[in-house]
C-alpha positions as CSV (number, residue, x, y, z in Angstrom):
1,X,57.0,68.0,160.5
2,X,59.0,64.8,160.0
3,X,59.1,65.4,156.3
4,X,60.4,68.9,157.0
5,X,63.1,67.8,159.4
6,X,64.1,65.1,156.8
7,X,64.5,67.9,154.2
8,X,66.6,70.1,156.5
9,X,68.8,67.2,157.4
10,X,69.3,66.4,153.7
11,X,70.5,69.9,152.9
12,X,72.9,69.7,155.8
13,X,74.3,66.4,154.5
14,X,74.4,67.9,150.9
15,X,76.4,70.9,152.1
16,X,78.7,68.8,154.2
17,X,79.4,66.3,151.5
18,X,79.8,68.9,148.8
19,X,82.6,70.5,150.8
20,X,84.4,67.2,150.9
21,X,84.2,66.4,147.2
22,X,85.1,69.9,146.0
23,X,83.0,71.3,143.1
24,X,81.9,68.1,141.4
25,X,78.7,67.4,143.4
26,X,77.9,64.3,141.5
27,X,77.0,62.3,144.6
28,X,73.3,63.0,144.0
29,X,71.2,63.7,140.9
30,X,69.6,67.0,139.8
31,X,66.1,65.6,140.1
32,X,66.8,64.6,143.7
33,X,68.0,68.1,144.5
34,X,65.1,69.7,142.8
35,X,62.6,67.4,144.6
36,X,63.9,68.5,148.0
37,X,64.0,72.1,146.9
38,X,60.3,71.9,146.0
39,X,59.5,70.3,149.4
40,X,61.2,73.2,151.2
41,X,59.7,75.9,148.9
42,X,56.3,74.5,149.3
43,X,56.6,74.6,153.1
44,X,57.9,78.2,152.9
45,X,55.0,79.2,150.7
46,X,52.5,77.7,153.1
47,X,54.0,79.5,156.1
48,X,54.3,82.8,154.3
49,X,50.6,82.6,153.2
50,X,49.7,81.9,156.8
51,X,51.9,84.8,158.1
52,X,50.3,87.2,155.6
53,X,46.8,86.1,156.4
54,X,47.5,86.4,160.1
55,X,48.6,90.0,159.6
56,X,45.6,90.9,157.4
57,X,43.2,89.4,160.0
58,X,44.9,90.9,163.0
59,X,45.0,94.5,161.7
60,X,41.9,94.4,159.5
61,X,43.7,95.5,156.4
62,X,41.6,96.4,153.5
63,X,43.4,94.5,150.7
64,X,41.3,96.0,147.9
65,X,42.2,99.5,149.0
66,X,45.9,98.5,149.5
67,X,46.1,97.0,146.0
68,X,44.6,100.1,144.5
69,X,47.2,102.3,146.0
70,X,50.1,99.9,146.1
71,X,53.6,101.0,145.4
72,X,56.2,98.8,143.6
73,X,58.0,96.1,145.5
74,X,61.8,96.4,145.8
75,X,62.2,93.4,143.5
76,X,60.3,95.1,140.7
77,X,63.6,95.5,138.9
78,X,63.8,91.7,138.5
79,X,61.9,90.5,135.5
80,X,59.6,87.7,136.5
81,X,57.2,85.6,134.4
82,X,53.6,86.8,134.4
83,X,52.0,83.3,134.3
84,X,52.7,79.6,134.1
85,X,52.9,79.7,130.3
86,X,55.8,82.1,130.5
87,X,57.5,79.9,133.1
88,X,57.2,76.9,130.8
89,X,59.2,78.8,128.1
90,X,62.1,79.3,130.4
91,X,65.3,77.2,130.4
92,X,66.2,75.2,133.5
93,X,69.3,77.4,134.2
94,X,67.3,80.6,133.9
95,X,64.7,79.3,136.4
96,X,67.4,78.5,139.0
97,X,69.0,81.9,138.5
98,X,65.7,83.7,138.9
99,X,64.8,81.8,142.1
100,X,68.2,82.5,143.7
101,X,68.0,86.2,142.7
102,X,64.6,86.6,144.2
103,X,65.4,84.8,147.4
104,X,68.7,86.6,147.9
105,X,66.8,89.9,147.5
106,X,64.9,89.1,150.6
107,X,67.7,88.3,152.9
108,X,68.1,91.8,154.3
109,X,64.3,92.8,154.2
110,X,63.3,89.6,156.0
111,X,65.8,90.3,158.8
112,X,64.4,93.8,159.2
113,X,60.8,92.5,159.1
114,X,61.6,90.0,161.9
115,X,63.5,92.6,164.0
116,X,60.7,95.3,163.6
117,X,57.8,92.8,164.3
118,X,58.3,93.4,168.0
119,X,56.9,96.9,167.5
120,X,53.6,95.6,166.1
121,X,50.7,96.0,168.6
122,X,49.0,92.8,169.7
123,X,51.4,90.7,167.7
124,X,51.2,87.0,168.9
125,X,54.4,85.1,169.6
126,X,53.5,82.5,167.0
127,X,53.8,85.3,164.3
128,X,57.5,85.9,165.2
129,X,58.3,82.2,165.5
130,X,56.7,81.6,162.1
131,X,58.8,84.4,160.6
132,X,62.0,83.0,162.1
133,X,61.2,79.5,160.8
134,X,60.7,80.9,157.3
135,X,64.1,82.6,157.4
136,X,65.7,79.3,158.5
137,X,64.1,77.3,155.8
138,X,65.1,79.9,153.2
139,X,68.7,79.6,154.3
140,X,68.6,75.8,153.8
141,X,66.9,76.2,150.4
142,X,69.5,78.7,149.2
143,X,72.2,76.3,150.3
144,X,70.7,73.5,148.2
145,X,70.1,75.8,145.2
146,X,73.8,76.8,145.2
147,X,74.7,73.2,145.0
148,X,72.2,72.8,142.2
149,X,74.0,75.6,140.3
150,X,77.2,73.6,140.2
151,X,75.2,70.6,138.8
152,X,74.1,72.7,135.8
153,X,77.4,74.5,135.3
154,X,76.4,78.0,136.6
155,X,78.9,80.4,138.1
156,X,78.4,82.7,141.1
157,X,78.4,85.7,138.8
158,X,75.4,84.3,136.9
159,X,73.0,85.0,139.8
160,X,74.8,87.7,141.8
161,X,72.6,90.5,140.5
162,X,69.8,90.6,143.1
163,X,67.6,93.6,144.1
164,X,68.8,95.8,146.9
165,X,66.2,96.9,149.5
166,X,66.7,100.6,150.3
167,X,63.9,101.3,152.7
168,X,65.1,100.2,156.2
169,X,64.9,103.8,157.5
170,X,61.2,104.1,156.5
171,X,60.3,100.9,158.3
172,X,62.3,101.9,161.4
173,X,61.0,105.4,161.7
174,X,57.3,104.9,160.8
175,X,54.8,105.0,163.6
176,X,51.2,104.0,164.1
177,X,49.2,103.4,160.9
178,X,52.2,104.3,158.8
179,X,54.2,101.6,160.4
180,X,51.4,99.0,159.9
181,X,51.0,100.1,156.2
182,X,54.8,99.9,155.6
183,X,55.0,96.5,157.3
184,X,52.0,95.2,155.4
185,X,53.6,96.3,152.1
186,X,56.7,94.3,152.9
187,X,54.6,91.2,153.9
188,X,52.6,91.5,150.6
189,X,55.7,91.8,148.4
190,X,57.4,88.9,150.3
191,X,54.3,86.7,149.9
192,X,54.1,87.5,146.1
193,X,57.8,86.7,145.5
194,X,57.6,83.4,147.5
195,X,54.7,82.4,145.3
196,X,56.8,83.0,142.2
197,X,59.7,81.0,143.7
198,X,57.4,78.1,144.5
199,X,55.8,78.1,141.1
200,X,59.2,78.2,139.3
201,X,60.6,75.3,141.3
202,X,57.5,73.2,140.7
203,X,57.8,73.7,136.9
204,X,61.5,73.1,137.1
205,X,60.8,69.8,138.9
206,X,58.4,68.7,136.1
207,X,60.9,69.7,133.4
208,X,63.8,68.0,135.0
209,X,61.8,64.8,135.5
210,X,60.6,64.9,131.9
211,X,64.1,65.5,130.5
212,X,65.5,62.6,132.4
213,X,62.9,60.2,131.1
214,X,63.3,61.1,127.4
């Protein structure tokens, strides 16, 4: 918890200082920024995994049956690496762009997921608190990533093309098992994309560290 609070305070200081020094952002190094991004993303990934497992356990979801009949996630239009080997072939800038696009694609869906979670039967309070904490940490991570983009010379237009979620009505209008299934699909896709984000940032950290020592 102390490590997490330290990371959140760092991003607040980064955001505050970057406003004071304009768009140079040379007060800290890229490896430093990436390290703290990894700390946050790892924490988000752990919380998201716990949230997804809580949902599976609480509602006795048959994951094998779900995967057999699963429809596409709304982020399917964003091309993502299939494995670590493909990630290793990516350039640093491309990894940062992909992470921002994926995370930005979940801003609206995550808000709806949190808002609609009150309709879940037997939902424990800790589930909603965990979801709120995830959203807060994602906000701080995005702030840090945007500062990182200026370090590597990216423009806002380089990562503005994120996936639009078009299914709020289906989540809001669903009832009973349909609602549970729709909610589960959203949780599954979110968990999958957060895993990709965390994997990308960990490889980015290794590449940045390697580049700076050669």
